[in-house]
N, C-alpha and C positions, 0 to 999 in steps of 0.2 A: 431520556433515552435517545440515542442517535438513530436516525432513520436513513438507511442506505438504499441505494439502487444498484442493480447489477452493472458492472463496468465491463463493456464489451471491448477489450483492448486489442484483440486479434482474432482472425478466423481460426477455428479449430484450436482453442487454447488447451493447455495441459489440463487434465482432469484431476489426477492425483500427482502431487509434486512436493518437493521439499526445497527449502532455501539452501542453495548450493554455495552462493557467494554474495557477499555484501561489501561494497567498496565505496567508502565516503572519501572521495579524492578531490583534488583541486578542480577538476573539470566538472564534477557533479556526483550524483549518487547512482551507482550501478548495482542492480539487483539481478542475480542469475538464479533462475529456478530450474530444477532438473526433475524430469519425470521419474516416478517410482517404477521399479522393475528393471528389466534388462535393457530397456530402451536408453539411449544416450541423448534423447531429445532435451535441448536446453532452450530456454526463453530468456532473453535479456530485456529488462525494463530499465531505461536510463533517464534520469531526471537531470538535465543540464542546469536547471534552476529549481532547487527545492529550498523550502524555508525551514523545515523541521521534519524529523522522523522519530519513531520509537519502535523498538523491537522487543517483543516479549515472547516467552514460552507460552504455549496455548493454555497451560494450567494457571497462568497469571491473568488470564482474560475470561475466566469462566462466566462472570456476570454478563459481559458483552455477548458471549456465545449463547447463553441461556435466554437472554432477553431479546435476541434478534434471530429467531428461528428461520428467517428467510435468507440469511447470509450465504452467499456462494463463495467460490474461491477468490473472485475479484469483485470489489465493491467500491462505491464512491458516494460522497455526499458533499453538499456545500454548506451544511449546517451541522456542526458536531461539537461535543464538549472539547475535543482536541483543538479545533479551530478557535473556539471561544477562549480557551486557555492561552493559545498562541497570541491572539489579538490583545488580550489583557496583559500578558507578560511583555509585549512589545509596546505597551502604552498606546495602542491604537495605530502605531506607525503603519501596519499592514492592513488596517481595517477597511480602507477604501479599495483594496485590490479584490479581485474575484478569486477567492481561494477555494481549492478543492482538496478534500481529505480522501486519499486513496487508501483502501484497506485490502491487504493480500493475506489470505488464510492458507498457509501451507501445512503440511503434515507435522512439522516440527516447530514452527514459529508463526507469530502474527506480526505483520509489519504494517505500520501506518505512516503515510507520507503526506505532508502538506506542501502543495505547490500552486503557483499561479500560472503554470504552463503545462501543456500536455507532455507526457513522457514520450520518448522514442522507444518503440517496441520492435524487436526483431528476433528471428530464430537464429541460433548459433549452430 
């Protein structure tokens, strides 16, 4: 079982939000989250250098959700099954890097990102 810690990415983060946009482009991975309700508050999380990501509907991650009852909306870990899988699949090429697995729980999707750098986070 993966053990996550809370990821404090920005002051006053969104509390209830959904995945509004996901763009895997040449410059990196851009994630835009939008607050639920009448607010138009949007938060952008940009990974200029990401190594992998996965996106699933929350119903496809029930095991993770039930086994990790302390998960908040933003989580991270340096030791996870996803990181282990990535290192194994790359035949250890990324094994000597300091990898972080970022986990974002929105109301409609669960997003996991592996990166060796901090993302750039800003309000839109």
